[in-house]
C-alpha positions in Angstrom: 0.0 0.0 0.0 1.1 3.5 -0.8 0.5 7.2 0.3 -0.3 8.8 -3.0 -0.1 12.6 -2.7 -0.6 15.7 -4.8 -0.7 19.4 -4.8 -3.6 21.1 -6.6 -3.7 24.4 -8.4 -5.7 27.1 -6.7 -9.4 25.9 -6.2 -12.6 27.9 -6.5 -14.1 27.5 -2.9 -17.1 26.0 -4.5 -15.0 23.0 -5.7 -14.0 22.1 -2.2 -16.9 19.7 -1.5 -16.2 17.7 -4.7 -12.6 17.7 -3.9 -13.3 16.0 -0.5 -15.4 13.4 -2.5 -12.5 12.8 -5.0 -10.1 12.3 -2.2 -12.3 9.7 -0.5 -12.7 7.9 -3.8 -9.0 7.7 -4.3 -8.6 6.0 -1.0 -11.3 3.4 -1.8 -8.5 1.2 -3.4 -6.9 0.7 -0.1 -4.1 3.2 -0.5 -4.0 6.6 1.4 -4.9 9.6 -0.6 -3.3 12.9 0.4 -3.8 16.3 -1.2 -2.5 19.9 -0.5 -5.2 22.4 -1.7 -5.4 26.1 -1.6 -8.8 27.9 -1.9 -9.8 31.4 -2.9 -10.9 33.5 0.1 -13.8 32.0 2.0 -15.3 31.1 5.2 -14.9 27.4 5.8 -17.5 26.2 8.2 -17.2 23.1 10.3 -19.7 20.2 9.5 -21.7 20.8 12.7 -21.2 24.5 13.1 -23.7 27.3 12.8 -22.5 30.1 10.6 -25.0 32.5 12.2 -23.2 31.9 15.5 -19.6 31.5 14.5 -19.3 34.1 11.6 -19.8 37.8 11.5 -22.5 37.7 8.9 -22.6 41.5 8.5 -19.1 41.3 7.0 -19.2 37.8 5.4 -22.5 38.1 3.5 -21.9 39.5 0.0 -18.2 39.5 0.6 -17.1 35.9 1.1 -18.5 32.6 0.1 -19.5 30.2 2.9 -18.3 26.7 2.3 -19.2 23.7 4.6 -16.6 21.0 4.9 -17.4 17.4 5.9 -15.2 17.5 9.0 -16.3 19.0 12.3 -14.5 21.7 14.4 -14.6 25.4 14.3 -15.2 27.7 11.3 -12.1 29.2 9.7 -11.2 32.1 7.4 -9.2 30.6 4.5 -7.3 32.3 1.7 -4.2 31.4 -0.3 -2.1 31.7 2.7 -3.9 28.6 4.2 -3.1 25.1 2.8 -5.8 22.6 3.5 -4.2 19.1 3.8 -6.9 16.7 2.9 -6.3 13.0 3.4 -8.4 9.8 3.3 -7.2 6.7 5.2 -8.8 3.3 5.1 -10.4 2.7 8.5 -8.6 -0.7 8.7 -5.3 1.1 9.1 -6.4 2.7 12.4 -9.3 0.4 13.3 -8.5 0.6 17.1 -8.1 4.4 17.2 -10.7 6.8 18.6 -11.2 10.2 17.1 -9.0 11.7 19.7 -6.2 9.3 18.9 -6.4 9.8 15.2 -6.3 13.5 15.4 -3.4 13.3 17.8 -1.6 10.9 15.5 -1.9 13.2 12.4 -1.1 16.3 14.4 2.1 14.7 15.8 3.1 13.5 12.3 2.6 17.0 10.8 4.6 18.6 13.7 7.3 16.1 13.1 7.5 16.8 9.5 7.7 20.6 10.2 10.4 20.0 12.6 12.4 18.0 10.0 12.4 21.2 8.0 13.7 23.3 10.7 10.2 24.7 11.7 9.5 24.5 15.4 6.1 22.7 15.9 4.3 20.8 18.5 0.9 19.0 18.6 -1.3 20.5 21.3 -4.4 18.7 22.3 -7.2 18.6 21.4 -6.3 19.5 17.8 -3.8 22.3 17.3 -0.3 22.5 15.9 1.6 25.2 17.7 4.8 26.9 18.4 5.3 28.1 22.0 1.5 28.4 22.3 1.0 30.2 19.0 -1.1 28.4 16.3 0.3 27.0 13.2 -2.6 24.9 12.2 -5.5 22.7 13.2 -6.5 19.1 12.6 -10.1 17.8 11.9 -11.4 14.2 11.2 -14.5 12.3 10.6 -15.5 8.8 9.6 -17.0 8.5 6.0 -18.0 5.0 5.2 -14.9 2.8 5.0 -12.6 5.8 5.1 -11.5 8.4 7.6 -11.4 11.9 6.2 -8.6 14.0 7.7 -8.3 17.7 7.2 -5.6 20.1 8.5 -5.6 23.9 8.0 -1.9 24.8 7.7 -1.2 28.5 8.2 1.7 29.5 5.9 0.5 33.1 6.1 -2.3 34.7 8.1 -4.4 37.7 7.0 -5.2 38.9 10.6 -7.6 41.7 9.5 -9.7 39.5 7.3 -9.7 36.7 10.0 -10.9 39.1 12.7 -13.6 40.4 10.4 -14.8 36.9 9.4 -14.8 34.8 12.6 -17.1 36.0 15.4 -14.9 34.5 18.1 -11.3 34.6 17.1 -9.0 32.6 19.3 -6.9 35.3 21.0 -6.3 35.1 24.7 -5.4 37.4 27.6 -2.3 37.3 29.7 -1.9 39.0 33.1 -0.4 41.9 31.4 -3.5 42.4 29.2 -4.7 41.3 25.9 -2.0 40.4 23.4 -2.3 41.5 19.8 -4.3 39.0 17.9 -1.4 38.6 15.4 0.8 37.2 18.3 -1.5 34.3 18.7 -0.5 32.8 15.4 2.9 31.6 14.2 2.7 31.4 10.3 4.6 28.4 9.0 5.9 30.3 5.9 7.7 33.1 7.6 8.8 35.6 4.9 8.6 33.0 2.0 5.3 31.1 2.3 5.4 29.7 -1.2 8.9 28.4 -0.9 8.3 26.9 2.6 5.1 25.3 1.4 6.8 23.7 -1.6 9.4 21.8 0.7 6.8 21.2 3.5 4.3 19.2 1.3 6.6 16.3 0.5 8.0 16.2 3.9 4.5 15.7 5.4 3.7 13.1 2.8 7.0 11.1 3.7 6.2 11.6 7.5 2.7 10.1 6.9 4.1 7.2 4.9 6.7 6.4 7.6 4.2 6.4 10.4 1.9 4.0 8.5 4.9 1.9 7.2 3.8 2.5 3.6 5.4 3.6 0.4 5.0 7.2 -1.0 4.3 8.4 -4.5 3.2 11.6 -6.3 -0.1 11.5 -8.0 -2.0 13.7 -10.4 -4.6 15.8 -8.7 -8.2 14.8 -9.3 -10.5 16.8 -11.7 -13.1 18.6 -9.6 -16.1 20.8 -10.3 -18.0 23.4 -8.5 -20.8 21.5 -6.6 -22.9 22.7 -3.6 -22.8 20.5 -0.6 -26.1 19.2 0.7 -27.8 21.6 3.0 -27.6 21.1 6.8 -30.4 21.3 9.3 -31.9 24.6 8.6 -35.3 26.4 9.3 -35.5 25.5 13.0 -36.6 28.6 14.8 -36.2 27.6 18.5 -38.5 28.2 21.3 -35.6 27.8 23.8 -31.9 27.4 23.4 -28.9 26.9 25.5 -25.0 26.8 25.0 -22.1 25.1 26.8 -18.4 25.8 26.3 -16.2 22.6 26.4 -12.6 21.8 25.7 -13.7 20.6 22.2 -15.7 23.8 21.3 -19.1 25.5 22.0 -22.1 23.2 21.9 -25.6 24.6 21.1 -29.0 23.0 21.7 -32.1 24.6 20.0 -35.6 23.2 20.9 -39.0 23.7 19.3 -41.6 22.8 21.9 -45.1 21.5 21.8 -46.3 22.1 25.4 -44.0 20.0 27.6 -42.7 17.9 24.7 -39.9 18.5 22.3 -41.2 18.9 18.8 -37.8 19.3 17.1 -34.2 19.4 18.2 -31.0 20.7 16.8 -27.5 20.2 18.3 -24.7 22.2 16.6 -21.5 23.8 17.3 -17.7 24.1 16.4 -17.1 20.5 17.7 -15.9 17.2 16.3 -17.7 13.7 16.3 -16.4 10.6 14.7 -19.6 10.1 12.8 -20.9 12.6 10.3 -24.5 12.1 11.5 -23.9 11.7 15.3 -25.5 14.9 16.4 -28.3 14.5 14.0 -29.1 11.0 15.5 -29.0 12.5 19.0 -31.3 15.3 18.0 -33.8 12.6 16.6 -33.6 10.7 19.9 -34.5 13.9 21.8 -37.5 14.7 19.6 -40.8 13.8 21.2 -39.3 13.5 24.7 -40.9 15.3 27.6 -38.8 18.2 29.0 -38.5 16.3 32.3 -36.9 13.4 30.6 -34.6 15.3 28.2 -31.4 15.2 30.2 -31.8 11.4 30.6 -32.5 11.1 26.8 -29.4 13.0 26.0 -27.3 10.9 28.3 -28.5 7.7 26.8 -28.2 8.6 23.1 -25.1 10.8 23.2 -22.2 9.7 20.8 -19.3 8.3 22.6 -16.4 8.9 20.2 -16.0 12.7 20.2 -13.2 15.2 20.7 -13.0 17.4 23.8 -16.6 16.7 25.1 -18.6 13.6 26.2 -22.1 12.5 27.0 -22.0 14.3 30.4 -21.6 17.5 28.6 -24.5 16.8 26.4 -26.7 15.8 29.2 -25.8 19.0 31.1 -26.5 21.0 27.9 -30.0 19.5 27.8 -30.5 20.4 31.5 -29.5 24.1 30.7 -32.1 24.2 28.0 -34.9 23.0 30.3 -33.6 25.3 33.1 -33.9 28.3 30.7 -37.5 27.2 29.7 -38.5 27.0 33.3 -36.9 30.4 34.0 -38.8 32.0 31.1 -42.0 30.8 32.4 -41.2 32.2 35.9 -40.0 35.6 34.6 -43.1 36.1 32.5 -41.0 38.1 29.9 -41.2 36.6 26.4 -37.8 35.7 25.3 -36.3 36.9 28.6 -34.7 33.6 29.5 -32.7 33.6 26.3 -30.7 36.5 27.7 -30.1 34.9 31.1 -27.2 32.3 31.5 -26.3 30.2 34.5 -22.8 29.2 35.4 -22.4 26.4 38.1 -18.8 25.5 38.7 -19.6 21.8 39.7 -22.8 21.7 37.4 -24.9 20.9 40.5 -26.9 24.1 40.7 -29.8 25.2 38.6 -31.3 28.8 38.3 -33.2 28.4 41.5 -30.2 27.4 43.6 -28.1 30.2 42.2 -30.7 32.8 42.5 -31.3 31.9 46.2 -27.5 32.4 46.8 -26.8 35.7 44.9 -24.5 37.8 47.1 -23.2 40.5 44.8 -24.0 42.4 41.5 -21.2 43.1 38.9 -21.8 45.5 36.1 -19.8 46.5 33.0 -18.5 50.0 32.6 -19.5 49.8 28.9 -23.2 50.2 29.9 -22.6 53.6 31.4 -23.1 56.7 29.2 -20.0 57.9 27.4 -20.6 61.4 29.0 -20.7 60.1 32.5 -17.7 61.0 34.7 -18.1 57.6 36.4 -17.9 55.6 33.2 -14.4 54.4 33.8 -14.8 54.4 37.7 -16.2 52.0 40.0 -19.4 53.3 41.7 -22.4 55.4 40.6 -24.0 58.5 42.1 -27.5 57.2 41.0 -28.4 60.3 39.2 -31.4 58.7 37.5 -30.2 59.2 33.9 -29.1 55.7 32.9 -29.9 52.1 33.4 -26.7 51.6 35.4 -28.0 53.9 38.1 -31.2 51.9 38.2 -29.2 48.7 38.6 -27.2 50.3 41.6 -30.6 51.1 43.1 -32.0 47.7 42.7 -28.8 46.1 44.2 -28.8 48.7 47.1 -32.4 47.8 48.0 -31.4 44.2 48.6 -28.2 45.1 50.5 -26.1 43.6 47.6 -22.7 45.0 47.0 -22.5 46.5 43.5 -19.3 46.8 41.5 -18.6 48.4 38.1 -16.0 46.4 36.4 -13.7 48.9 34.8 -11.1 46.6 33.0 -10.2 42.9 32.7 -7.7 43.0 35.6 -10.4 44.6 37.8 -12.6 41.7 37.1 -10.0 39.3 38.5 -9.6 41.3 41.5 -13.4 41.7 42.1 -13.9 37.9 41.8 -11.1 37.3 44.2 -12.6 39.8 46.7 -16.0 38.0 46.4 -14.4 34.7 47.1 -12.5 36.1 50.1 -15.5 37.6 51.7 -17.4 34.3 51.4 -19.8 35.2 48.6 -20.5 32.0 46.6 -22.7 33.4 43.8 -23.0 36.7 42.0 -25.3 38.2 39.4 -23.4 39.7 36.5 -24.2 41.7 33.5 -22.1 41.1 30.4 -22.5 40.1 26.7 -22.5 36.4 25.8 -19.4 36.7 23.7 -17.4 37.9 26.8 -18.7 35.0 28.9 -17.7 32.5 26.2 -14.3 34.0 25.5 -13.3 34.7 29.2 -14.9 31.8 31.0 -11.6 30.7 32.4 -11.8 33.9 34.7 -14.9 32.4 36.2 -13.6 29.0 36.4 -10.5 30.2 38.2 -12.7 32.1 40.7 -14.9 28.9 41.3 -18.0 31.0 42.0 -21.6 30.4 40.8 -23.1 33.0 38.6 -26.2 34.3 36.7 -25.4 36.5 33.7 -27.8 38.8 32.0 -26.9 39.6 28.4 -26.3 43.2 27.3 -27.1 44.5 23.8 -26.3 47.6 21.8 -22.8 48.5 20.8 -20.7 46.0 22.6 -17.0 45.8 22.0 -17.4 42.4 20.2 -19.9 43.8 17.8 -17.5 46.7 17.0 -14.4 44.5 17.0 -12.9 46.7 19.8 -12.1 43.9 22.4 -8.6 45.1 23.0 -9.5 48.7 23.9 -12.4 47.4 25.9 -10.2 45.1 28.2 -7.8 48.1 28.9 -10.9 50.1 29.9 -10.8 52.5 27.0 -13.9 51.4 25.0 -16.0 54.5 24.1 -19.3 53.1 22.6 -22.3 52.4 24.8 -23.8 48.9 25.4 -27.4 48.6 26.6 -28.4 47.2 30.0 -32.0 46.0 30.5 -32.8 47.2 33.9 -36.3 45.7 33.6 -35.1 42.3 33.0 -32.6 42.8 35.9 -35.4 43.8 38.2 -37.5 40.7 37.1 -34.6 38.4 37.9 -33.9 40.1 41.2 -37.5 39.8 42.0 -37.5 36.1 41.2 -34.5 35.8 43.5 -36.6 37.3 46.3 -39.4 34.8 46.0 -37.0 31.7 45.8 -39.0 29.8 43.2 -38.8 26.0 43.3 -35.8 24.3 41.6 -36.2 22.2 38.5 -35.7 19.0 40.4 -39.0 19.8 42.4 -41.2 20.5 39.4 
């Protein structure tokens, strides 16, 4: 058996789906098919991902084609600086490997090949190729019939500006010193000569794959492909209630349409990876028709077991979060209100009722204060009555809740540490969902329970001004819904029954 590899000319993004099909067909003979392809600029969406949640549609629509690949994982911005390594391996060659093991094997082989060319690289679980923590590529895989389709996005050059405009949640992180520039989160493989480096890297990767599989290696003519639209995913489901959960393997979303207390339709999506191409669809089918009271048990029973970075317990908890939100919406009496309220339980053992009964502080974002207010970048509020933040302070003061305006990211860390030191176990916070998803490690580190009310308007994420926001220099104004905050606090006063007692 042989690893047969090729490099394609630049492909129209609309050809990628047929290119994947052609690679799978080449491997049906028992050989390994391996191709290195470049695409015109596009947004490359993971098989299970939701472009409305992962892409900045205001920029992408009318500007970039959206292409859905067969493998899972997060959505990507792709241009000629990105090489897509696409391989099909007969399942018999890795029959005993889980999805996690397959991705690790391929990632380690690619990293080894890069190092052989003098390019520092390490495989970093769950699926990245890095250099000292900076990303050089990512690996994705899925089982397709008798073959395993493997795809790796190799970053020979990175257009940071286009990436930041395309992806809603780019993967930059914060350090203790503040937010590093997004460009510093990537380490392009190609340096100053992307094309030359790519030309010598492709055969090195092909040889490394052949060595690991103890196979021969040969160059093959690239397959002829055509523009062909992929089959549509599950669309048209307008949910009555939704929930999300961030896992090591990506963010999972559960959308439910309801018929009274029963699930009429379900959809599970996200930038995650499953071994089977229809695993999440089968799980959604198993949840359809189930009573809300039984949804968590149904999710635990039908959840796929071969996944990357999440498991059946995550899916069961996601189902519980969705039911909790539905119950909270009923208690709030505000149509759609529960969709803007999120719970965080460090040990996953508390629902909304438990957390609301334990709220001991209120945290507010400075970006919700008016730009003209001299207190905008300061903790505190004179309660002058001219903005919703002042009303929030009043609501907290009436309940003897300490209220803090978070003025920068470092201040958040200090405030959470202070809450923990004073024995407060749960807080009510106001922030946008994007901040919670991207900075959840701050709350994980604090170990406090929390209920978050989403803000709207001109958030730093909507305006792509995250860096200035974390420094406390963001000037636009977000919107705080003081009526929703009031309703949640009133519900906290009444201590409504928990979901377990329904």
